[in-house]
C-alpha positions in Angstrom: 123.4 124.5 121.5 123.0 120.9 120.7 123.9 119.2 117.1 122.8 115.9 116.0 125.8 115.3 113.7 128.3 115.8 115.7 129.0 112.5 117.6 128.8 108.9 117.8 125.8 109.1 119.5 124.1 110.9 116.6 120.7 109.1 116.8 120.6 109.4 112.8 123.9 107.5 112.8 123.1 104.3 115.4 120.5 101.9 114.5 119.9 101.0 118.5 118.6 104.6 118.7 115.2 103.6 117.7 116.3 103.6 113.7 114.4 106.7 112.9 116.4 108.5 110.2 115.2 111.5 108.7 115.6 112.0 105.4 115.3 115.0 102.7 111.4 115.6 102.5 111.7 115.8 98.8 112.1 112.4 99.0 108.2 111.7 99.2 108.5 109.0 96.3 108.7 106.4 95.7 105.7 104.9 97.2 105.8 101.3 98.1 103.6 98.9 96.0 100.0 99.8 96.4 97.4 97.7 98.1 95.3 95.8 95.3 91.4 95.6 95.6 90.7 91.9 97.0 88.0 89.8 96.8 85.2 90.4 99.8 85.8 87.7 102.4 82.6 88.2 104.9 84.4 85.0 107.0 87.0 86.7 107.8 85.6 89.6 108.8 83.1 87.9 110.8 86.5 86.6 112.7 87.5 90.1 113.7 87.3 89.9 117.9 89.1 92.7 119.8 89.2 92.3 123.9 88.6 95.7 124.9 90.1 95.9 128.2 93.1 93.7 126.9 93.7 96.5 124.4 93.1 99.2 127.0 95.8 97.8 129.0 98.3 97.2 126.6 98.0 101.1 125.5 98.2 102.4 129.0 102.0 101.2 129.2 103.2 103.5 126.2 103.5 106.7 127.8 105.3 105.5 131.4 107.4 102.6 129.8 108.6 103.9 126.2 110.3 107.2 127.3 113.2 108.8 125.3 114.9 112.8 126.1 117.0 114.9 124.6 118.7 114.8 121.1 116.5 111.2 120.9 113.4 112.9 121.7 114.0 115.6 119.5 114.9 112.8 116.1 111.5 111.6 117.2 109.5 114.8 116.7 111.5 116.0 113.8 110.3 112.5 112.2 107.1 113.2 113.5 107.0 116.5 111.5 107.7 115.0 108.3 104.5 112.6 108.7 102.2 115.9 109.3 99.3 116.1 107.3 99.3 119.8 107.8 95.6 120.7 107.7 92.7 123.5 107.3 89.4 121.9 107.3 87.1 125.3 108.3 84.2 126.6 106.7 86.1 130.0 106.3 89.0 128.8 104.5 90.6 131.1 102.1 92.9 130.6 99.7 95.1 133.3 101.2 95.0 131.0 104.8 96.2 128.0 102.2 98.9 129.7 101.3 100.2 130.6 104.7 99.6 127.0 105.3 101.5 125.6 102.3 104.6 128.3 103.2 104.1 126.5 106.7 104.3 123.1 105.3 107.3 124.0 103.2 109.2 125.2 106.0 107.7 123.4 109.4 110.4 124.1 111.6 112.1 127.7 112.2 115.7 127.5 109.9 117.6 128.5 112.7 116.5 125.5 114.7 117.3 123.3 112.1 120.9 124.8 111.7 121.3 124.7 115.6 120.8 121.1 115.6 122.6 120.3 112.4 119.8 119.2 109.9 119.7 122.3 107.9 120.6 120.7 104.9 117.7 118.0 104.9 114.9 120.0 103.6 112.2 119.2 106.2 109.0 119.4 105.3 105.3 118.3 106.1 104.2 114.8 105.1 101.3 116.3 102.9 98.8 119.7 103.2 94.8 118.2 103.3 92.3 120.8 102.4 88.9 121.0 100.8 88.3 120.2 97.2 88.1 124.3 96.4 91.3 124.8 97.7 93.4 122.3 95.8 94.3 124.9 93.1 95.4 127.5 95.6 97.3 124.8 97.5 98.9 123.2 94.6 100.2 127.1 93.4 101.6 127.5 96.9 103.4 124.0 96.8 104.8 124.4 92.9 108.3 123.2 92.7 108.1 120.8 95.6 107.4 117.5 96.1 104.7 117.6 98.9 101.7 116.2 97.8 98.0 118.0 98.4 95.4 115.6 99.8 91.7 116.2 99.4 89.0 115.2 101.8 85.9 113.9 99.8 83.3 111.3 99.5 80.9 113.7 101.4 83.2 114.6 104.1 82.2 114.4 107.1 79.5 112.4 107.4 80.0 110.5 103.9 75.9 110.8 103.5 75.4 112.3 100.2 74.4 110.0 97.4 77.4 107.3 96.4 76.8 108.7 92.7 77.8 112.4 93.8 80.7 111.0 96.1 82.4 109.1 93.4 82.3 111.9 91.1 83.7 114.2 93.9 86.8 112.1 94.2 87.1 112.0 90.5 86.9 115.8 90.6 89.3 116.0 93.1 91.9 113.8 91.5 91.3 115.6 87.9 92.0 119.0 89.6 95.5 117.6 90.9 95.6 115.6 94.4 97.6 113.3 94.5 95.9 111.5 97.8 92.0 111.5 98.4 90.6 111.2 102.2 87.0 109.9 102.0 84.9 108.9 104.6 82.5 106.1 105.0 78.8 106.2 105.5 79.3 104.9 109.2 75.3 103.2 109.1 76.7 100.4 107.2 79.0 99.5 109.6 77.0 100.2 112.8 74.1 97.6 110.8 76.6 95.0 109.9 76.6 95.9 106.2 80.4 95.5 105.2 79.5 94.1 101.9 78.4 97.8 101.0 81.3 99.2 103.0 83.7 97.3 100.3 81.7 98.1 97.6 81.5 101.4 98.4 85.3 101.7 99.3 86.1 99.7 96.1 84.3 102.1 94.0 86.3 105.1 95.6 89.7 103.3 95.2 88.6 102.7 91.2 87.8 106.6 90.9 90.8 107.6 92.7 92.9 106.1 89.9 96.9 107.0 90.7 96.1 109.2 93.6 96.2 107.1 96.8 93.0 106.5 98.6 92.9 107.2 102.7 90.0 105.5 104.0 88.7 107.3 107.0 86.5 104.8 109.3 85.3 107.3 112.0 85.8 105.4 114.7 84.6 107.3 117.4 81.0 106.7 115.7 81.4 102.8 115.5 80.1 101.9 118.9 83.0 99.2 119.8 86.6 98.2 119.2 85.1 95.3 117.0 83.2 97.1 114.7 86.7 99.4 114.1 88.0 96.2 113.6 86.0 94.5 110.9 85.2 98.1 109.0 89.5 98.7 108.7 89.7 94.8 107.6 87.0 95.6 105.0 88.4 99.4 103.8 92.0 96.9 103.0 90.0 93.9 101.1 88.5 97.0 99.1 92.0 98.5 98.2 92.6 101.2 100.8 96.3 102.7 100.5 95.8 104.1 104.5 93.0 103.5 106.8 92.6 106.8 109.3 90.6 107.0 112.7 88.6 110.2 112.6 87.7 113.0 110.5 88.5 115.1 113.4 85.0 116.5 113.8 83.5 113.5 115.8 83.0 113.7 119.4 85.4 111.5 120.0 88.5 111.2 117.5 91.9 109.7 117.4 92.6 107.7 120.6 95.7 104.7 121.4 93.1 101.7 121.7 91.5 102.6 118.3 95.0 102.9 116.9 96.0 99.4 118.2 93.1 97.9 116.9 93.6 99.4 113.5 97.4 98.8 113.6 96.6 95.1 114.6 94.4 94.8 111.6 97.3 96.9 109.4 99.9 93.9 110.6 97.1 90.8 110.2 96.8 92.3 106.5 100.1 92.7 105.7 100.7 88.8 107.3 97.9 87.1 105.2 98.5 89.0 101.6 102.2 90.7 101.9 100.9 93.8 101.5 101.7 97.2 103.1 99.0 99.7 104.4 99.4 102.9 106.1 98.0 104.3 109.0 96.6 107.9 109.6 95.5 108.9 113.5 93.7 112.1 112.9 92.0 114.9 115.4 92.6 115.3 119.2 96.8 114.8 118.4 98.4 118.5 119.8 101.4 118.1 121.6 104.4 116.1 121.2 103.8 113.6 124.1 100.7 112.9 122.4 102.2 112.0 119.0 105.5 110.2 120.4 103.0 107.5 121.5 101.5 106.9 118.5 105.0 106.5 116.9 106.0 104.2 119.8 103.0 102.3 118.8 103.5 102.3 115.3 107.6 100.9 116.1 106.4 98.4 118.3 103.4 97.0 116.4 104.5 97.1 113.0 108.2 98.2 112.7 110.4 100.8 111.5 108.8 100.7 107.8 105.7 102.3 109.2 107.5 105.3 111.1 107.9 106.9 107.1 105.7 109.2 105.4 104.7 106.4 103.2 102.7 104.7 105.9 102.3 106.8 108.5 100.9 110.2 108.6 99.3 112.5 111.3 96.5 114.5 110.7 96.9 117.4 112.7 97.6 121.4 112.5 98.0 122.6 116.2 100.5 119.8 116.9 103.4 121.4 114.7 103.4 124.5 116.9 104.0 122.3 120.3 106.7 120.1 118.3 108.3 123.4 117.4 108.6 124.4 120.9 110.3 121.5 121.7 112.4 121.7 119.4 113.4 124.8 120.4 113.7 124.0 123.8 116.1 121.3 122.6 118.5 123.8 120.8 118.4 126.7 123.2 117.8 125.7 126.8 114.4 127.8 127.0 110.5 126.9 126.3 109.6 130.0 123.4 106.3 131.7 123.5 103.6 130.3 121.1 103.6 133.5 119.1 107.4 132.6 118.2 105.9 130.0 115.7 103.3 130.8 113.9 101.2 128.7 111.4 101.2 130.9 108.2 
């Protein structure tokens, strides 16, 4: 069995090893200074242009050009675990299911595997647990004594088509119930009709309703038609004070893709260059394998740098992904692939 910490080749110690140090997961705080609400700038949004073929060529190079193996791959995957928003958004969710999910969030990787890798003392957890409003209370109960935040989907999720006052009240109710992060969803019709002022106004209202809770704005990239719309929607949301921009609800016909991610992280980078403020990014939907998630990590590293590999600026909306990551870590520790049933979600 290999250990991460028993040689000078440790990926946790050597800066050149892609600089992804795991931290004790009780260190979710402190968070960066929040992205403040800025004035609406229609000219800036109008200036967004995207070369689709260039974007597709750029991301097509990632899987073959950037690869890591053995202990370095395991290091990236442990970091990915810490960035997962472990999610259940099913119509048949129950408090019992949420309790089991939260138990997995508290101990996402089997303790024997962490010990075998020499990182059993790091108290690895997922980045958050994401649920519907009705399941906030069971999640808070199950996560008591940890710093794992509860994230609630809100604002008419997943379509965003209920009346605006009701969507705002829903955000306020989830914050009052104890959610520390709110994942709202855009009314995509405003993007499709070019009404970015309304996109801005609605997201601004949601940000104000969030108070101290952090706002993740789901743009529904797969429903927006073009990569230019993805870029413009991302920029409008950041102007309105979004702390994160997120690709998808997980319920669109097309969810997270690397071209969507590239456009969105380029908007994040541009916003940081313009304002000095850091906005997080969350791909969600369809990310189910270790290979998938590492492509997104590589993209974040290359486009935004090391700061955006941490849970305060990078999250992954997923559930089944964790099973595959744990199987890969089991293979690293034992040299054998284990059955899925040895890595239950709850």
